[in-house]
N, C-alpha and C positions, 0 to 999 in steps of 0.2 A: 603791555603797554600802550598806546598812543605816545608821541612827541609831542613838546610842549610846541605850539606857533611862531619860532620865532620869525619876527620881522624886521629887519632895517633898509636904509631907505639912505643911497647920501649919489654925487655928481659927480659923475669925472670926466672932463672934457667934453660938458655938455648932454653927457648919454645921464643918462638916468641906469643906477645899477640898486636893484635889489638883494638882497641874502633873506635867505629865508630855509624854514626846512623842505629837506631831500623828502618829498612824499612816491608812493611807486606807478603814478602815472608821470614820471619823469626819466621812466626806462629810456625816452627815447633822445630825450637831451642827454642826459649820459653818456650813451652811449656815441651818437655824433661829437660830441668835447673829446671822445680816447677817442677818438678816430680822428679828431682833427687837431690833438699836440702835436707836437716836433716828438723827432725820436728820441732829442734829448729827455728833454722834459718827462714822455713819456717811462723812459729808463728813469731817472730820475726819482718818481711817483711807484713807478713797481718792482724797481732794482731788476727788471727784464727788459723785451722789446716783442711783449704785447701792444702789436696792433688793437686790438677791440677787447671788451670782458663778452666771456663768455658766458650763455643765458645764467648760470649759477651765481658768479659774478653780480652779472646786472639784477639779476633778483633781488640778493644779497645785499649790495650798495645801496637799492632802490624803496627795502623795507629794512627802515629803520629797528632795529630793539632797543628801542629807550626801555630803561633810564643804561643799559650797558653798551647801548651805542647810541653814538649820535649824526649824522653830519646837514653842514646847512651848505646850501649853491649857493655863488654871484649870477645871477641873470643881468641881459639888456634885454634892449628889443631892436631886431633886426625885420627893416622890410618884413613890419605890422608882424612878425614874430618872435618869442622867445628861446635865448640863445644862452646855454651854460657858459658861462667864464669863467668862473672854479669855482668849486666843493673844497672843505673840509671836515673829516669824522674824528672820532674819537670810539673807539674799544676797548674798556673797564677788561685792565688783566683779572683774568680768574685770582678769585680769595682776595683782592686787592681795591682800595681807595685811586688806584692811581692807572691811566689810561694812557695809550696807543694813539698818537695822537698824527695823523697823513692832512696834504696839501699839496693840492696843483693850480695853477692860475696858468688861463689860456695863453700860449709866448707873446700874443701882439698886445695883452693886459697886465703883460709885469711890472712890475716900477712902479704901478698907480694909486701904492693903499689900499688895494682888492683883498690883499692876502692877513693884510693886518688886520681889515674891516671883519674879515674869516676867524679871523684867531679870536678876533678878543669876544664876539656873539657863541662862540663855539664854546670860549673856554667861564664865561657864562652859565650855557646851558650842559656844561658840565660840573662846574659849580653848585649850582641844585639841584642833583642827580646826586653829589655828594661825594663827585670826583676832589682826589688832595693835588693832581700831579699830572701833567703831560709830559709823555716821553717819545724818541721818533725812533726809526731806524731811517736813519742821512747817509746816504755817498758820500765819504770823504772832500770831493768836489765838488759838491752842490753850495759852493759858495755864496749863491740865494737865502737858501735856506739856514745857512748859521749866520750871517748877513739878521733877516730876520726875528729871530730867536735870540739874538743878542741888543735889540732893538726892546721885543718886547720882554726883556730878563729872565726866558730860559737860558739853560744851560746842556747841550747837549755834547755826545761823542758820539763818535765817526764810527761808521759803517767801512768798511773796503773794502767790502765785496765788489 
């Protein structure tokens, strides 16, 4: 089933930010996004030292299997080109109404409300898909994620990996 066409727009420091549904044609901006994350941000997101997405992961991340999976991207325009600056996704746990959630925002765009808007949009899509709750695998030293979770009313337990 095709994912819903989610759309949100807001301004951050005079820049128009669009949050929309991930599409198959987003392969290039998704790969560029991951490659330009700091080592710390990539490690917090993937729990490994991945430098880029493999072709298999790139295909999986950009071809959302809704309602079991959903992904929203935050983009802005830079020099006339669409630039991905954040992504949030969920994957439903098998035989459950709960879903694993993940989010990452480009380092230079963090602490500007983008993660909050991404998660709010993702939660909206999740509810329509019958998801009853999110869980996340979070490293113990990922203070930003714990702060965001507290702000939005989520309870997270640490993954000490």
